[in-house]
C-alpha positions in Angstrom: 10.7 -7.7 28.3 7.0 -7.7 27.8 5.1 -9.1 24.9 4.1 -5.6 23.8 7.8 -4.4 23.9 8.9 -7.5 21.9 6.2 -6.9 19.3 7.2 -3.2 19.1 10.8 -4.1 18.5 9.9 -6.7 15.8 7.8 -4.1 14.0 10.3 -1.3 14.4 13.5 -3.1 13.6 12.6 -5.9 11.3 9.7 -5.0 9.0 6.1 -3.7 9.3 3.9 -6.7 10.2 6.7 -8.6 11.9 5.4 -7.6 15.3 2.0 -9.0 14.3 3.5 -12.3 13.3 5.2 -12.4 16.6 1.8 -12.0 18.3 0.2 -14.5 16.0 -2.0 -11.9 14.3 -1.2 -13.3 10.9 -4.0 -11.5 8.9 -3.0 -8.0 10.1 0.7 -8.9 9.6 0.1 -10.1 6.0 -1.9 -6.9 5.1 0.9 -4.7 6.5 3.6 -6.7 4.7 1.8 -6.6 1.4 1.1 -2.9 1.6 4.7 -2.2 2.6 6.1 -4.3 -0.2 3.9 -2.6 -2.8 5.0 0.9 -1.6 8.6 -0.2 -1.6 8.2 -1.6 -5.1 6.7 1.7 -6.3 9.5 3.6 -4.6 12.2 1.6 -6.2 10.6 1.5 -9.7 10.0 5.2 -9.8 13.4 6.1 -8.4 15.0 3.8 -11.0 13.0 5.5 -13.7 14.3 8.9 -12.6 17.9 7.7 -12.4 17.7 6.1 -15.8 16.3 9.3 -17.4 18.9 11.4 -15.6 21.8 9.3 -16.8 20.5 9.2 -20.3 20.2 12.9 -20.4 23.7 13.3 -19.0 25.2 10.9 -21.6 23.3 12.7 -24.4 24.5 16.1 -23.3 28.1 15.0 -23.1 28.5 16.8 -19.8 30.8 15.4 -17.1 29.6 13.0 -14.5 29.9 15.1 -11.3 28.5 13.1 -8.4 27.2 16.2 -6.5 25.2 17.5 -9.5 23.9 14.0 -10.3 22.6 13.6 -6.7 21.1 17.1 -6.6 19.3 16.6 -9.9 18.0 13.2 -8.9 16.7 14.5 -5.6 15.0 17.5 -7.4 13.3 15.3 -10.0 12.3 12.7 -7.4 10.9 15.3 -5.0 8.6 16.6 -7.7 7.1 13.2 -8.4 3.8 12.9 -6.5 3.6 9.1 -6.9 7.0 8.7 -5.3 6.0 11.0 -2.4 2.7 9.1 -1.9 4.5 5.8 -1.8 7.0 7.2 0.7 4.2 8.4 2.9 2.4 5.0 2.7 5.6 3.3 3.7 6.2 5.6 6.6 2.6 5.3 7.8 2.7 1.5 7.5 5.8 1.3 9.6 4.4 3.7 12.2 1.0 1.9 12.3 2.7 -1.5 12.5 4.7 -0.4 15.6 1.8 1.3 17.4 -0.7 -1.5 16.6 1.7 -4.3 17.5 2.4 -2.6 20.8 -1.3 -2.1 21.4 -2.1 -5.7 20.6 0.7 -6.9 22.8 -0.7 -5.1 25.8 -4.0 -7.0 25.5 -4.3 -10.0 27.8 -3.7 -13.4 26.0 -6.7 -15.7 25.7 
């Protein structure tokens, strides 16, 4: 397996930036890891906010806890949140950029 393929696998399967660390491109790797962790944090925080609000509303209404309706409501409220959508796009782009850039850097001859 070539260096480029190894870096691609690290970036794709482990975490964005892992392929860069494998190639000893630490600055790029750190930037990707930090951006990815920030977007993951925003995703988790906002999703938790939506879930908490939904469960509070359900408990206050006294309606039954039907799993299918809970998931549907949670997905609808989350899909309408632009911050959540932007964070998801940033995460996806970081992962894609990390894979492509690690592969591209792995193709370059070593010095």
